[in-house]
N, C-alpha and C positions, 0 to 999 in steps of 0.2 A: 521400597517406599520409606521415606523418613517422615515422621509425624511429630509435630510439636504443638502443644496447647498454649494459646496466648490469652490471658485475661484481658478485659477491657483496659486499655492504657490511657494515661492522661492526655486529653486533647480537648478541642472545643466541643466535642460530642462524646465525652467519656461515658462509659456504661459498664454494666456487669456482664456484657456478652462475652462468651468464650468462643474464640475462633480456633479452628484446627488448621494448621498449615502442613501440607505434605507435598512431596515431590513425586511426580510420575514421569518415567522415562520411556514409556511405550510410544511408538509413533502414532498409532491410531487409538484415540481415547474418545469414545462416542459421547460420554457424559460431558466432556469439555466442549466438543463441537456443538452439542445441544445447548449448552450455556451461552456460547458466544453468538450463535445464530438467533437466539431469542432476544438479544439486546438491540436497542435502536442504534444504528450507526453501521459503519463498515469496518469489520475486523478480520478480513479475509487472510491477512498475513499472519494472524494468530491461529488459523485453522490447522487441523491435522494434515490437510492436503498440502499445505506449505511445508510442513515438517517432512512429509514424504518426498517432496521434490528436492528440498535442500539436502536431504539424506544422500541423494545421488551426487551432490557436490562435495560430499565428505563431512557435512555438518551433523553432529549429534543433536538431539533435542531433549529438553527436560521442561516440564511444566511445574511451576510453583503455584499450587492451588490452595486457596483459602476457603474453608467450609464453615458453615454455621448450621447446627442441627441437621447435619447430613446433606445440606444443599450447598452447591458452589456459589460463593458470593464475590469471588474475585480470583485473579490469577495472571500469570504471564508465561508465555512460551519463550524459552531461552534456547537459542542456537549456540553451540560452542564447538570449537575445533582446536586441536593442539597445533601450535605454531612453532614451538621449539621445545627443547628438553626441559626448559625451566617453567613452561606454563602454556596456558591455552588462551584463545581469544573467544569472548562471548558477545552475544548480540540479542537484544530484545527489540523486535521490530514492530513499531506502532502498538506498544503495550506499556504498562500493564492494563488490564481490563477489569472494570468493577461493575457490580450490579447497581451500587449506589455510590455517589460521589461523597465519600466519607473520609475525613482526615485521619481518623483512627485506623480505618481499614487500609488506607494508603500507606501509612507508616509501617504497619505490620507486614504488608506485602513487600515493600521495598527492603525491609530488614530480612525477610525470607529470601529474597533474591540475592542479597549480599552474602547471606550465610551459605547459600548454595554455591556461589562463586568462590568463596574462600575454601569451602570444603572440597571443591573440585579443581583446585589449583588454576583458576582462571586469573591470568595476570591483569587483563584489562577487559572491562565489560562496557560495551556501548549500549545505550538505551535511547530510543527515539519514541517519545510519548505519542499516543493517538492524536490525530489531527485536531480533535475537539477537546483536548485535555490540557489546556494551558495551566490548570491548577497545579500540575506537577512542578511547574517551573520554579516556584518559590520554595518547594520542599526538597528538591533533589540536592541542592548544594549543602543542605543541613545534614544529609546522609552520605556525603563524600563524593557526590557526582558533580562534575564540572562541565561547562559547555565545551564541546570537543573542537579541536582544530581540524579533525578529520571531517570530510564532507562525504555524504552518501545520498544520492538522489537529489531532487530539486526541493527548494525551500518554500514553495507555494503551489497552490493549485487553483483551478476554476471549477466551481460547482454550479450546475444548473438545477434550480428548483422545479420539480415536475408537478407541483400542485397547481400551477397556472394552466389555463387552457392552452392547447397546442398553438393556436394563433398568437396568443400573447407571448409564448416562448419564442416564436419566430420573430415577432416584432421587437423583442429585446436584443436581437442580434444586430451587428453592424450592417449598414446598407450594402457593403461589399459582400458580406457573407450571404445575405439574402439573395443578392443578385446571382452569386455563384450557385446557390441551391436551385434557382430557377433555370440556370444554364444546364445543370446536370439532368434536370427533369426533362428538358426539351431535347437533349442530345440522345436520349434513349439508353442510358446506362441501366443495366439490370442488376438489382441487389437481391441476392438470394441467401437463404440460410445454409451455412456450411455443415458438413457431416465429417465423420472420421475419414472418409475417402478424400476429403479436401485438405487434410493436414499436410501432406507432402507438398502440394501446390502452395499452400500458405507459407510453408517454410522456405520455399524458393523465393517468395516475396520478402521474407525476413532477411535472407542473404543479400538480395538485391538492395534492400533499404540499408543494411549494415555497410555495404560497400560504398554506397552513395553518401551516407552520413558519417562514415568513419567511426563506427563503434563495433565492438566484438559481439557477435551473435552467440547466444546460448546454443548448445548442441540440439539437434532435432529431437533427441530423446526426451528432453525436458518438456517440449510442447506435447508430445505423446502422453507423458506421465501427467502433465497438467490436465489434459483433456480427459484422460481416464479417471483421474482423481476427482475432478469437479463435475463431470457429466452426470454421475449417479445421483448427486444431490441437486442437479439442475442449477449449478452455480456458474456455468460457463456457457457462452454463446459465441458463435463464429458467423460473421457475415462476409460474403464474397461479392465484389463488384466485377461485373463483366461488361465488355464493350466489343461489339462486332465479333462475338464468339470467343474472345480472349479474356482470361482472368487477369485483371490489372491491379487490383488492390484487395486488401482484406483487413478485417478488424476483429480483434479478440476482446471480448467483454467478460468481466467477472462480476457476477451479481451476488451480493451478500447482504443480509439484513434488509435495510430499506434503500440500499444504494447500488447503482450499477457503475462500475469503474471501467473506463477506457484503458485497458491494460496495454495493448500494443496494436497500433495501426501501421500497416506496411503497404508499400506501393512499388510497382515495377519501375516507375519513372516514365512510363509511356502514357500518351494521350492525356497529358495534364490539362489540355484545353477543355476537356469535357468534365473536369472537376470531380474525379472519383472519390477523393478524400472527403469533400464536403457532402457528397451523396451518401457515403457510408455513415458519417457522423450524424447527419440528419435522420437517416433511417434508424440508427441505433437509439437516438433520443426519442423518436416516435414510438419505437418498440418498447422502450423502458417505461414510457408514460402509459402505454396501453396495458402493460403487465402490472401496473399498480405500484411501481417503485416511486419513492419520494424524491430521490436525488440522482443526478448523473454527474459523476466526477471525471473531468477530463484528464486527471492524473498528471499533474506537474507542469509548472511554468517557472521561468527564471525569476529569482527573487527581485532582481532589478526592475523587471517589468511589473511585477506585482506591487512593489512599493510605489512605483510611479502612478499606477492606477489608483491605489488607495489614497495617494496624496493629491489626486486630481490633476496630475501632470501627464503629458504625452510620454509614451514609452521611449527609452533611449534609441537613438538612430540605428545602432548596431543590431537592434532586435526587431526592427520594423518588418523585415521579411523572414522572421524566424518562426519556429514552431510555436513559441509562446504567443506571438502576434496572431497566428492562425487560430489558436484556441480561444484567445480573448475575443475574437470576432463572433463567437457563438453566444456572447452575452454571459449570463450567470454572474455569480459574485466571486470575488477574489478572496482567498483565505491564505494567510501566512501559516505555515506549518511549524509546530514546535521544533526547536533546535535539537541537534544530536548531542547527547551527553556521554561522558565516559567516567568510569571509576577505575583508577589504577590501584590495585590492592597491595602492591609492593612499592612503598614510597621511593625506593632506590631507582625504580624504573620510570618515574614521572618525566624526568628530563629526556630520557630515551624516546618515549612515546610522543613527547611534544615536538620532537625534531625530525620525525619521519612521517611519511604519508602512507596510508594504507590503500591497497586495492582489494576490496573485499568481494570475493567471488561467491555471490549468493543470489538467490532469486528474491527480488524485492517487489 
């Protein structure tokens, strides 16, 4: 553990507060998990369970933690992996996380992250701020971070507010989505809660979806680890759709803080006429509402679709039959996510990183 004391530094909110910054490299840190679960918002990718899963992909984890009077007030979970003899690649996924949105604390934390990167021979560090933390955007360039040419994940999402009555949530959806929900209710689809015994069947659906949509599926082991890691704290839920005795679709949810995230919906490709995907999502929204969560995050849409909606325009023609269009049909509000930033700590490598594309194999 490395520990450094920082006095209150000059800012809009300067003070005499002393902050202690230290680094923890244990995979399971219960104080850290208690801190982030107590915050408003969704920080599941900053949880220890995400460190445990990415450890299987070869990523080491460190947490840069800021404390005041023995209490955690901020921090960031950094994943890093050696990519060459000359250095490592680092990543902060939807972080840093703060107890209070304080400029002084933000600067201390970002400096702590950079110090860790330089001390651990990290050649390039990627940082994607939390989805509700646009305040970082103005300060990151001042500390050497630049908007990255690398892309990872989607640039926007759709969030359904669950504070409304369930009938109001339904009425905010498109007429086509409401019609499809009625269809699946009439056709006799059964939605049930999945258990550990369903994980292999769910993974078969993952492989089927990956083949159909042309993406690389994570190994089955990761879903087993995800389930084991998140079940104990009741952060994961699996729903299974059955029709005429056959499992045809599944939906994995991650519940964290006040938000439920639609992590991965999968479908066999069969019986599309009975609308199993609409059935699963509607069931998941109703379940989340009943459990007292405040938000349901559909987890990602294309930026082009999001910007069209926010500008009051129809989505582009090439996205009309897309997953983004499907998610937009469920209503909710569109949120543009903060961009990905990077900091290249060896100036001689900037041109190199600007001219290559990364394929980052990690659980996001």
